[in-house]
C-alpha positions in Angstrom: 135.4 144.1 118.2 133.9 144.1 121.2 137.4 143.8 122.9 138.9 146.2 120.4 136.5 149.2 121.7 137.2 147.7 125.5 140.5 148.4 124.6 140.6 151.7 123.5 138.1 153.0 126.4 137.8 152.7 130.1 136.0 149.8 130.7 134.1 148.6 134.0 132.9 145.2 134.7 129.6 145.0 136.7 127.6 141.7 138.2 125.8 139.5 135.8 123.3 138.6 137.5 122.3 142.1 138.4 118.3 142.6 138.0 118.9 145.6 135.8 115.3 145.4 133.6 113.2 144.7 137.4 115.3 147.4 139.6 113.6 150.8 139.8 116.3 153.3 139.1 114.6 156.0 141.0 114.1 153.3 144.5 116.3 151.2 144.4 112.9 148.2 144.3 113.7 144.7 143.2 110.4 144.1 141.7 109.2 140.3 140.8 110.2 138.6 138.0 108.2 139.8 134.5 107.9 137.8 130.9 109.7 139.6 128.6 107.6 141.1 126.3 106.6 143.8 129.5 108.5 146.6 127.7 106.6 149.0 130.4 105.8 148.8 134.1 104.8 151.1 136.6 107.2 150.8 140.2 104.7 150.5 143.8 106.7 154.2 144.4 104.7 155.2 140.9 107.6 155.8 138.9 106.8 154.8 134.6 110.0 152.9 133.4 110.2 151.7 129.9 112.4 148.3 130.4 115.8 149.2 128.6 116.2 153.0 129.8 115.3 151.3 133.4 118.4 148.9 132.8 120.6 151.1 130.9 119.7 153.4 133.9 120.8 151.2 136.2 123.6 149.4 134.4 125.4 153.1 134.1 125.3 153.9 137.7 126.1 150.2 138.7 129.2 151.0 136.9 129.7 154.1 138.2 129.9 152.3 142.2 133.1 150.9 143.8 130.7 147.8 145.6 127.3 147.2 143.3 124.6 146.1 146.1 125.4 142.2 145.7 128.8 143.6 147.0 130.6 142.6 143.8 133.8 145.4 143.4 133.5 146.4 139.4 137.3 145.1 136.8 138.3 148.7 135.7 140.8 148.5 132.7 142.1 151.7 131.3 143.4 153.0 128.2 147.0 151.2 127.2 149.5 154.1 128.4 147.1 156.3 130.9 147.6 156.2 134.4 144.4 156.6 137.0 
């Protein structure tokens, strides 16, 4: 199903090792590892984060960037029959 949906949409791949859940979406600081049962956390910059919402923001930002912070380029795919 993912391949079917991807064929119909614009897709960018992000680095699988992106620390999306523990990177502050406000200041960019990468915090210490945390247990999976930690659902929200406060960054030293003062931002309160829901773990899943924060990860979604970071993944979206990495997908929209030409090069992510680890130097990995996003791979793009377009809808069949459309030009970039």
